[in-house]
Backbone as a ProteinNet text record, in pm:
[ID]
protein_1_A
[PRIMARY]
MHGYPIAFPHYWPSLVREPGLGEPRDRGLAADILRAIHREERAANYFSRLMELAPNDNIRTVLDIVRDERIKHAQRFSEIYRQLTGREPQMRREEVPAPESFARGLEFAIRDELAAADLYRDIADRAVTLTIRRGFTRAAEDELRQSNVLMNMLARLGVS
[TERTIARY]
11773.6	11700.8	11571.8	11538.2	11418.2	11307.5	11186.1	11073.8	10988	10914.6	10819.5	10890.5	10838.1	10898	10877.3	10963.9	10957.9	10831.1	10796.7	10677.5	10581.1	10460.7	10360.3	10222.8	10208.9	10084.4	9961.3	9975.2	9856.9	9799.6	9870.3	9818.2	9749.1	9766	9707	9558.5	9478.8	9334.5	9303.9	9211.8	9174.6	9086.9	9073.7	8985.8	8843	8763	8627	8538.1	8561.1	8476.1	8520	8421.6	8449.7	8496.1	8584.7	8628.3	8509.7	8496.2	8390.6	8257.6	8246.1	8120.6	8139.3	8035.6	8043.1	7991.6	7945.2	7887.9	7988.9	7994.4	8084.2	8033.6	8124.3	8086.7	7999.2	8025.5	7951	7856.3	7736.5	7638.8	7601.7	7602.9	7571.4	7672.1	7798.5	7902	7877.4	7849.2	7821.8	7698.9	7594.7	7473.7	7502.6	7586	7620.7	7704.4	7791.5	7870.9	7779.9	7681.9	7585.6	7505	7466.8	7396.1	7483.4	7613.3	7706.1	7715.8	7715.3	7718.9	7596.2	7477.7	7354.2	7353.6	7406.7	7413.7	7499.9	7613.4	7703.4	7640.4	7569.5	7503.1	7395.3	7312.8	7208.8	7272.3	7381	7446.9	7503.4	7563.1	7616.1	7502.6	7389.9	7273.6	7221.4	7220.5	7173.5	7262.9	7393.8	7484.4	7467.2	7432.8	7403	7282.5	7179.6	7060.3	7092.8	7175	7212.1	7293.8	7375.2	7455	7366.1	7248.5	7155.3	7107.6	7104.7	7057.6	7170.4	7294	7409.3	7406.6	7436.8	7428.7	7541	7653.1	7760.7	7848.4	7938	8023.2	8124.4	8174	8270.4	8207.3	8086.9	8017.1	7985.8	7945.4	7917.9	8042.6	8158.2	8283.5	8313.6	8294.3	8317.7	8221.5	8094.4	7995.4	8026.9	8081.5	8120.9	8234.4	8327.8	8438.1	8384.3	8292.8	8233.1	8157	8081.3	8007	8102.3	8212	8309.1	8369.4	8392.7	8445	8342.2	8214.9	8110.8	8106	8125.3	8127.3	8246.3	8361.6	8479.8	8457.9	8391.4	8360.4	8271	8169.4	8078.8	8156	8249.2	8329.7	8420	8483.5	8571	8491.1	8374.9	8291.5	8240	8209.7	8163.1	8271.8	8395.8	8507.3	8524.6	8515.1	8524.3	8411.4	8291.2	8175.8	8198	8250	8278.3	8381.4	8485.9	8588.1	8532.4	8444.3	8388.9	8289.6	8202.9	8093.4	8111.2	8195.6	8208.3	8095	8013.4	7899.4	7906.6	7838.7	7824.6	7718.3	7738.7	7634.3	7513.8	7395.3	7273.6	7250	7255	7241	7094.2	7060.2	6925.2	6937.1	6889.7	6892.7	6768.3	6788.1	6677.6	6680.6	6563.3	6550.9	6553.3	6637.7	6653.1	6581	6488.9	6418.4	6511.6	6483.6	6562.7	6527.6	6626.1	6597.4	6510.7	6437.3	6347.9	6424.3	6544.7	6630.4	6775.8	6865.4	7006.2	7052.5	7012.1	7054.3	7000.6	6874.7	6818.2	6887.8	6921	6992.9	7129.7	7199.7	7329.6	7315	7212.9	7190.2	7168.3	7086.1	7061.7	7190.3	7267.4	7392.2	7490.6	7497.4	7587.6	7547	7417.4	7369.7	7399.2	7381.7	7406.9	7555.1	7641.5	7786.1	7826.6	7772.7	7807.4	7753.1	7632.1	7575	7655.4	7698.7	7780.4	7912.8	7974.2	8101	8083.7	7973.1	7947.6	7933	7856.4	7838.3	7972	8052.9	8179.3	8279.4	8278.4	8364.5	8320.2	8189.3	8136.9	8179.8	8169.1	8211.2	8360.9	8439.8	8585.3	8618.4	8544.7	8569.5	8539.1	8443.6	8404.5	8477.8	8564.7	8632.6	8715.5	8715.3	8791.3	8920.5	8938.1	9062.6	9112.1	9239.4	9298.6	9244.1	9214	9159.6	9026.8	8939.7	8809.9	8830.2	8913.4	8936.7	8990.8	9091.6	9150.2	9050.6	8978.3	8882.5	8774.9	8721.5	8613.5	8663.7	8783.6	8841.1	8866.9	8922	8949.2	8819.4	8717.2	8588.8	8528	8539.7	8487.8	8560.8	8691.8	8768.8	8724.1	8701.8	8654.3	8519.2	8429.2	8295.9	8305.2	8390	8406.1	8464.4	8563.4	8621.7	8517.5	8437.3	8333.8	8228	8193.6	8094.3	8148.7	8277.9	8338.8	8332.9	8361.9	8355	8213.1	8115.1	7975.5	7931.1	7977.2	7943.6	8002.2	8125.1	8185.9	8108.7	8065.8	7988.3	7857.3	7793	7666	7688.4	7796.6	7827.8	7855	7922.8	7950.9	7823.7	7723.4	7596.8	7515.6	7562	7495.9	7378.3	7373.8	7266.7	7320.4	7245.5	7292.9	7197.7
8367.4	8491.3	8461.1	8542	8523.5	8613.9	8579.8	8665.5	8600.4	8680.8	8632.4	8597.1	8499	8468	8584.6	8592.6	8703.1	8696.5	8579.6	8565	8468.5	8515.9	8430.1	8461.1	8440.3	8479.7	8406.6	8285.5	8215.7	8278.5	8371.3	8441.1	8572.2	8616.2	8741.3	8722.5	8829	8813.9	8753.4	8661.6	8596.9	8689.3	8657.4	8733.7	8718.5	8816.9	8817.6	8721.7	8708.6	8623.6	8478.7	8391.2	8248.6	8214	8117.8	8080.5	8035.2	8095.8	8057.2	8123.3	8198	8264.5	8414.9	8485.6	8630.7	8699.2	8622.9	8680.9	8680.3	8784.8	8784.7	8688.8	8644	8554.7	8625.4	8748.3	8822.7	8919.1	8873	8958.9	9079.4	9061.1	9171.5	9284.4	9249.9	9351.5	9431.1	9362.3	9430.9	9521	9471.7	9551.9	9676.1	9661.7	9777.3	9878.3	9830.4	9922.9	9998.2	9928.9	9996.2	10098.3	10063.4	10157.5	10279.9	10258.3	10369.5	10460.9	10401.5	10482.7	10572.1	10513.8	10592.7	10699.9	10667.1	10764	10883	10855.7	10963.7	11050.5	10989.5	11067.9	11158.5	11102.8	11184.4	11297.6	11267.7	11369.7	11481.3	11445.4	11547.9	11638.4	11577.9	11657.7	11744.4	11689.2	11763.9	11885.1	11867.2	11980.3	12087.3	12047.3	12146.7	12230.3	12164.5	12236.6	12324.1	12273.3	12348.9	12473.3	12461.9	12576	12692	12661	12765.7	12849.7	12789.5	12859.4	12921.6	12898.3	12946.1	13098.2	13148.3	13292.9	13375.3	13311.3	13389.1	13300.5	13363.8	13292.8	13200.9	13239.8	13153.8	13019.6	13023.5	12900.2	12819.1	12888	12818.8	12746.3	12808.2	12746.8	12620.1	12627.2	12509.4	12397.3	12430.6	12329.3	12269.9	12351.7	12302.2	12200.4	12226.3	12132.1	12000.6	12009.7	11889.1	11811.7	11882.7	11817	11746.9	11812.9	11750.9	11624	11624.2	11503.9	11391.3	11424.3	11321.4	11262.3	11346.4	11297.5	11203.9	11240.7	11154.3	11021.1	11023.6	10898.2	10810.2	10869.1	10791.3	10728.5	10803.2	10748.7	10635.6	10653.8	10550.4	10425	10443.1	10329.4	10256.6	10332.3	10270.6	10182.9	10230.1	10150.2	10022.4	10034.4	9916.8	9819.1	9871.7	9786.1	9710.8	9781.1	9716	9605.4	9631.2	9529.1	9410.2	9437	9333	9244	9306.9	9232.2	9207.3	9287.3	9277	9347.4	9423.2	9494.2	9642.6	9721.4	9863.5	9882.3	9973.9	9999.4	10066.9	10026.6	10088.8	10217.4	10328.3	10458	10497.4	10563.1	10615.8	10766.8	10835.4	10981.5	11028.7	11063	11104.5	11255.6	11315	11456.5	11472.8	11559.3	11580.6	11710	11703.1	11826.2	11923.5	12050.7	12153.5	12154.3	12178.3	12187.4	12309.8	12305.2	12416.9	12542.7	12525.3	12639.7	12592.8	12688.7	12653.3	12580.8	12629.6	12567.6	12424.6	12404	12268.1	12178.5	12235.4	12159.8	12115.3	12203.4	12167.1	12057.7	12068.9	11966.3	11829.8	11826.5	11700.2	11648.3	11737.5	11697.8	11638.9	11696.5	11644.6	11503.3	11481.9	11346.8	11248.3	11292.8	11206.4	11171.4	11268.3	11243.6	11138.8	11150.3	11055.3	10915.8	10908.1	10777.8	10714.5	10796.1	10745.1	10691.2	10761.2	10714.9	10578.4	10557.9	10427	10318.3	10346.3	10248	10215.2	10315.9	10293.5	10217.7	10243	10164	10018.1	9995.9	9859.4	9788.3	9856.5	9797.7	9769	9861.8	9841.2	9719.7	9700.5	9585.1	9453.1	9453.6	9331.8	9315.5	9409	9408.7	9282.4	9235.3	9115	9148.6	9274.5	9316.5	9444.6	9468	9588.8	9714.3	9706.6	9821.4	9865.2	9770.2	9803.2	9860.1	9794.9	9841.1	9983.3	10009.5	10144.2	10247.6	10213.7	10308.5	10349.4	10252.5	10283.8	10340.2	10303	10364.8	10512.3	10541.8	10681.4	10761.5	10700.5	10769.3	10796	10700.6	10720.8	10836.7	10843.6	10954.3	11088	11088.4	11210.1	11253.7	11158	11190.3	11251.2	11195.8	11250.9	11391.4	11412.1	11545.6	11644.7	11601.4	11688.9	11722.3	11624.2	11653.1	11758.1	11752.7	11855.2	11992.7	11998.4	12125.8	12181.6	12095.9	12141.2	12181.9	12109.6	12147.3	12284.6	12307.8	12439.4	12548.3	12518.8	12614.8	12646.7	12542.7	12560.6	12642.6	12616	12691.5	12838.2	12866.4	13005.9	13082.9	13006.9	13071.7	13103.3	13051.4	13077.7	12985.9	12871.7	12775.7	12665.9	12633.2	12526.4	12408.5
11725.8	11746	11820.4	11914.1	11993.6	11941.2	11971	11933.2	11827.5	11759.4	11660	11529.8	11458.6	11328.2	11231.9	11133.6	11038.1	10954.9	10907.2	10823.3	10891.4	10918.5	10980.3	10921.3	10788.9	10723.4	10774.6	10830.3	10877.6	11004.3	11067.8	11183.5	11145.4	11025	10981.4	10960.2	10968.5	10948.4	10811.5	10812.1	10686.7	10604.4	10477.5	10391.4	10440.9	10415	10465.8	10387.2	10257.1	10174	10182.4	10189.4	10184.1	10042.7	10024.9	9891	9806.4	9689	9596.7	9622.7	9730.7	9761.7	9756.9	9716.7	9708.7	9833.7	9933	10052.3	10166.8	10245.8	10361.6	10468.4	10552.6	10662.2	10764.4	10791.6	10891.9	10821.9	10794.7	10726.4	10812.5	10944.3	11034.2	11022.4	11004	10987.6	10860.1	10750.6	10623.9	10636.9	10705.7	10724.1	10808.4	10912	10994.6	10917.9	10831.1	10749	10653.1	10595.3	10508.3	10587.9	10709.7	10796.7	10825.2	10844.3	10868.9	10746.7	10628	10505.3	10499.3	10523.8	10519.7	10628.3	10745.5	10854.9	10813	10750.3	10709.4	10601	10508.3	10403.7	10462.7	10552.7	10617.1	10696.7	10767.9	10848.7	10760.9	10648.5	10557.6	10508.6	10473.4	10430.3	10545.1	10665.7	10782.1	10807.5	10797.3	10820	10712.3	10592	10487.9	10528.3	10583.9	10629	10749.4	10839.1	10958.5	10920.8	10817.9	10772.9	10728.7	10675.1	10632.1	10750.3	10870.3	10990.1	11071.7	11032.1	11110.1	11122.7	11242.8	11265.9	11201.9	11166.7	11104.1	11015.8	10941.2	10845.6	10913.4	11031.1	11100.5	11137	11187.6	11223.6	11098.4	10992.5	10865.1	10814.4	10829.3	10785.9	10865.8	10997.3	11082.1	11044.2	11023.8	10985.2	10848.3	10760.3	10628.2	10640.7	10730	10753.1	10809.3	10904.7	10963.1	10855.2	10773.1	10663.9	10567.5	10532.7	10441.1	10501	10631.6	10697.2	10691.6	10705.4	10696.8	10555.7	10455.7	10317.4	10296.6	10351.6	10340.1	10410	10525.5	10594.7	10507.5	10447.4	10361.5	10245.5	10188.3	10078.8	10126.8	10241.5	10296.6	10331.5	10393.4	10429.6	10305.1	10200.7	10075.8	10015.6	10021.3	9969.6	10052.8	10183.4	10270.5	10239.4	10220	10189.5	10057.6	9957.4	9828.4	9844.4	9922.3	9944.5	10022.1	10115.1	10200.6	10126.8	10046.5	9984.8	9835.9	9770.8	9626.1	9552.5	9625.1	9565.6	9600.7	9518.7	9547.2	9655.7	9747.8	9847.2	9781.5	9820.7	9770	9847.4	9776.6	9841.9	9849.4	9960.3	9978.1	9989.2	9890.4	9894.4	9969.5	10096	10180.4	10199.7	10191.3	10220.4	10372.4	10421.1	10564.5	10600.7	10697.6	10736.5	10807.1	10790.8	10858	11006.4	11092	11235.2	11263.3	11374.7	11407.5	11447.2	11501.8	11533.2	11526.2	11519.5	11510.8	11637.2	11754	11880.3	11890.3	11858.1	11861.7	11759.9	11646.2	11544.8	11593	11664.2	11721.5	11826.4	11909.7	12011.8	11947.6	11842.9	11772.9	11709.7	11648.4	11582.4	11682.8	11802.9	11906.1	11945.1	11969.8	12004.1	11891	11767.5	11651.5	11639.6	11664.1	11658.3	11761.6	11882.3	11988	11958.5	11903.7	11866.7	11753.4	11658.4	11547.9	11600.8	11694.2	11751.5	11815.7	11887.4	11949	11843.6	11737.8	11631	11565.1	11539	11468.7	11554.6	11685.3	11774.1	11777.1	11775.4	11772	11644	11531.7	11404	11406.6	11459.4	11466.8	11552.2	11660.7	11748	11677.3	11586.7	11515.4	11382.5	11349.7	11220.1	11200.7	11075.9	11042.6	10969	10934	10869.9	10936.6	10923.2	10979.1	10911.2	10783	10709.6	10769.2	10798	10856.5	10996.6	11075.3	11212.6	11214.1	11132.4	11129.8	11079.1	10972.2	10915	11013.4	11086.2	11178.6	11311	11352.6	11472.3	11446.8	11330.5	11294.1	11284.1	11225.2	11212.8	11350.7	11442.9	11579.2	11646.8	11628.8	11685.2	11624.9	11493.6	11426.8	11483.1	11503.1	11555.3	11694.3	11779.2	11914.3	11909.7	11822.9	11808.4	11757.3	11659.5	11604.3	11709.8	11794.2	11898.8	11995.3	12024.8	12110.8	12046.4	11918.4	11846.4	11852.4	11830	11831.1	11971.9	12074.5	12213	12247.4	12204	12227.7	12155	12034.1	11956.5	12028.8	12079.6	12151.6	12278.3	12349.2	12471.1	12440.8	12331.1	12293.5	12257.8	12209.3	12178.4	12304.1	12419.6	12546.1	12572.8	12503.7	12524.7	12615	12717.9	12807.7	12809.6
[MASK]
++++++++++++++++++++++++++++++++++++++++++++++++++++++++++++++++++++++++++++++++++++++++++++++++++++++++++++++++++++++++++++++++++++++++++++++++++++++++++++++++

């Protein structure tokens, strides 16, 4: 039979932790994942504040969906962080100021979504396991989709 052998475990990604040590080999990766968790928490809080300024219920519903996705990302990233480091992520409950207007808030949210997508693609590229790569690739795709939704919302409001 030609092709790859059926079982080749030594080619699979190795575990992140060194044997006998509780610290991951790539401390920068763990720090970036923790940064991503904090980013998602702040974003979820920001969308809650933005929902207060929404001009109608349809927009509030869309923002609620985006906020829920950010919460799911934070939960997924927290699980990855626990698997990577063996520790719980230290959460920072930060009060997020309300945007000065709904349109300005959307503009900021769009920039934040695009910056998050870049960070998550970077983390996915440096991932040492398939779980991390898939989790952050999916999150980057979600962020790009959400930025499109927000851009369309901004365009419908007549703000350019």
